[in-house]
C-alpha angles and dihedrals in degrees: 000000000000091000090054091051092050091050092051094046097058109113092004123120114253092241092056091043092053090048092052092047089049090054091049091050091049092054091048092050091048091048091058090058094044110122089216091061090050090058094047094054 
């Protein structure tokens, strides 16, 4: 995951990078609360 973020952030302004990382973190946090994930565990 970290490697993917690093690859995506090359040549991108820090503010945009932070925005993208924030979106990724939001999706990860929502995924943890996803009922479908609870059933697959």
